[in-house]
C-alpha positions as CSV (number, residue, x, y, z in Angstrom):
1,M,-0.3,0.0,-0.2
2,Y,2.7,2.4,0.6
3,V,4.6,2.0,-2.7
4,K,0.9,2.6,-4.4
5,S,0.5,6.4,-2.8
6,A,4.9,6.7,-3.0
7,Q,4.2,6.1,-6.8
8,C,0.8,8.0,-6.8
9,L,2.6,10.8,-5.1
10,A,5.8,10.6,-8.1
11,L,3.5,10.9,-10.7
12,A,1.8,13.9,-9.6
13,F,5.2,15.2,-9.0
14,S,6.1,14.8,-12.6
15,L,3.1,15.8,-13.7
16,L,2.8,19.2,-11.8
17,L,7.1,19.5,-13.5
18,I,5.9,18.4,-17.0
19,C,2.5,20.6,-17.1
20,G,3.9,23.7,-15.0
21,C,1.4,25.7,-12.5
22,G,0.0,26.8,-16.1
23,A,-2.1,23.3,-16.0
24,V,-4.4,24.9,-13.5
25,N,-4.4,28.6,-14.4
26,L,-7.3,30.4,-12.2
27,G,-6.2,33.7,-13.8
28,K,-5.2,37.1,-12.1
29,W,-5.5,36.6,-8.1
30,K,-6.6,39.4,-6.5
31,G,-6.8,38.2,-3.0
32,I,-9.3,38.5,-0.5
33,E,-11.3,42.1,-0.7
34,R,-12.7,43.3,2.6
35,T,-15.7,45.7,2.3
36,S,-18.0,46.4,5.2
37,P,-21.6,44.8,5.5
38,D,-23.5,48.1,4.1
39,E,-21.4,48.2,0.7
40,H,-23.1,46.4,-2.0
41,F,-19.9,45.0,-3.5
42,Y,-21.9,42.6,-5.9
43,L,-22.7,46.0,-8.0
44,V,-19.8,46.2,-9.8
45,K,-17.3,44.4,-11.5
46,E,-14.2,46.6,-10.0
47,A,-13.7,49.8,-8.5
48,F,-10.8,51.1,-7.3
49,L,-8.1,54.5,-7.0
50,S,-6.0,55.3,-10.0
51,P,-3.6,58.3,-10.6
52,G,-4.7,57.7,-14.6
53,T,-6.8,55.4,-16.4
54,A,-3.8,53.6,-17.8
55,F,-2.2,53.0,-14.6
56,G,-3.3,50.6,-11.7
57,P,-4.8,50.3,-8.3
58,K,-3.1,53.5,-5.8
59,D,-3.9,54.5,-2.4
60,N,-1.0,57.0,-1.8
61,F,-1.2,60.7,-4.0
62,D,1.3,63.4,-3.8
63,H,0.0,66.0,-5.8
64,N,3.4,67.2,-6.5
65,L,3.6,63.5,-9.1
66,N,-0.2,62.5,-9.5
67,E,-2.3,65.3,-11.2
68,S,-5.6,63.3,-10.2
69,V,-7.2,61.3,-8.0
70,N,-9.6,58.8,-10.5
71,L,-12.2,56.7,-9.1
72,I,-12.4,54.1,-11.7
73,F,-15.4,51.5,-11.6
74,T,-17.2,49.0,-14.0
75,P,-21.1,48.2,-13.4
76,S,-22.1,45.1,-13.5
77,N,-24.8,44.0,-15.1
78,E,-25.1,47.6,-16.6
79,K,-28.6,49.0,-17.0
80,N,-29.8,51.3,-19.7
81,K,-30.3,53.7,-17.5
82,Y,-28.9,55.1,-13.6
83,V,-27.2,57.3,-11.7
84,A,-23.8,56.6,-10.4
85,E,-22.6,59.2,-7.3
86,S,-19.3,59.4,-5.7
87,I,-19.0,61.4,-2.5
88,W,-15.8,62.7,-1.7
89,Y,-14.9,63.0,2.1
90,D,-11.9,64.9,3.8
91,P,-9.9,63.2,6.6
92,S,-12.1,65.1,9.1
93,G,-14.9,63.0,7.9
94,Q,-16.5,66.3,6.8
95,E,-18.3,66.0,2.7
96,F,-16.0,68.0,0.5
97,K,-17.5,67.4,-2.6
98,A,-19.5,64.8,-4.8
99,I,-19.6,63.8,-8.7
100,R,-23.2,63.1,-9.8
101,R,-23.4,61.6,-13.8
102,T,-26.6,60.1,-15.3
103,Y,-25.7,57.2,-17.8
104,D,-27.9,56.9,-20.3
105,L,-28.0,54.1,-23.1
106,Q,-30.1,56.3,-25.7
107,E,-28.3,59.0,-25.1
108,E,-24.5,57.4,-25.5
109,G,-25.9,56.2,-28.4
110,K,-27.0,59.3,-29.7
111,K,-23.0,60.3,-29.2
112,D,-21.5,57.7,-30.6
113,V,-20.3,56.4,-27.3
114,D,-20.0,52.7,-27.3
115,R,-21.6,50.5,-24.4
116,P,-19.4,47.4,-24.3
117,K,-21.3,44.2,-23.4
118,K,-19.3,43.0,-20.5
119,G,-19.5,47.2,-19.3
120,A,-18.5,50.3,-19.3
121,M,-15.3,51.8,-17.1
122,R,-16.3,55.0,-15.5
123,V,-14.0,57.4,-14.3
124,H,-15.1,60.7,-11.4
125,T,-12.1,62.5,-11.1
126,M,-10.8,64.9,-8.4
127,P,-7.4,67.2,-9.1
128,T,-5.4,66.2,-6.3
129,K,-4.0,69.6,-5.7
130,E,-7.3,70.7,-4.8
131,L,-7.5,67.5,-2.5
132,S,-3.9,68.4,-0.8
133,D,-5.1,72.4,-0.7
134,H,-8.3,71.7,1.4
135,K,-6.6,69.1,4.1
136,P,-3.9,66.8,3.4
137,G,-4.5,62.9,5.6
138,M,-6.6,60.0,4.8
139,W,-10.0,60.8,2.5
140,R,-12.7,59.0,1.7
141,V,-14.8,58.5,-1.4
142,N,-18.2,56.8,-1.4
143,L,-19.5,55.0,-4.5
144,Y,-23.3,54.7,-4.6
145,I,-25.1,53.5,-7.9
146,D,-29.2,54.4,-7.9
147,N,-28.6,55.6,-4.2
148,T,-27.1,51.9,-3.1
149,L,-23.7,52.2,-1.6
150,V,-21.5,50.3,-3.4
151,R,-18.2,50.7,-2.1
152,K,-16.1,53.0,0.0
153,L,-12.4,53.2,-0.5
154,T,-10.2,55.4,1.3
155,F,-6.9,57.3,0.5
156,F,-3.7,59.1,1.2
157,V,-3.1,62.9,-0.3
158,R,0.0,64.9,0.6
């Protein structure tokens, strides 16, 4: 019995060496993303902060290096018409600004804006210098879709 289990182990190890880890590729691993119980995170495929639309997620912004803080999100099962709102809070917890936009499939079609079936990437932007001049420190932005809290993201501005 010991010989058979050793043979099975050797076979499994050989297959791993021959096939490599690509044999079981689950895609890009994002890790476990924690959200508070009041967030309806499933309403977006992704939501993150970035200094530009081509950059990856970031949570530290320097007004001398980064021109803006972009809240980038892609809604899940995008409706024909919906309202996305981002509310930006300063380090003391006071509301600083709100960005409210209505996304309408018919209006976008009139402007020749293509909305992919997998969902359109949306961006709400705040100038980093404006945030830093107001109050450097740990900021927060809450994202709402049709008045439902989707995500709370925190970031540092210096």
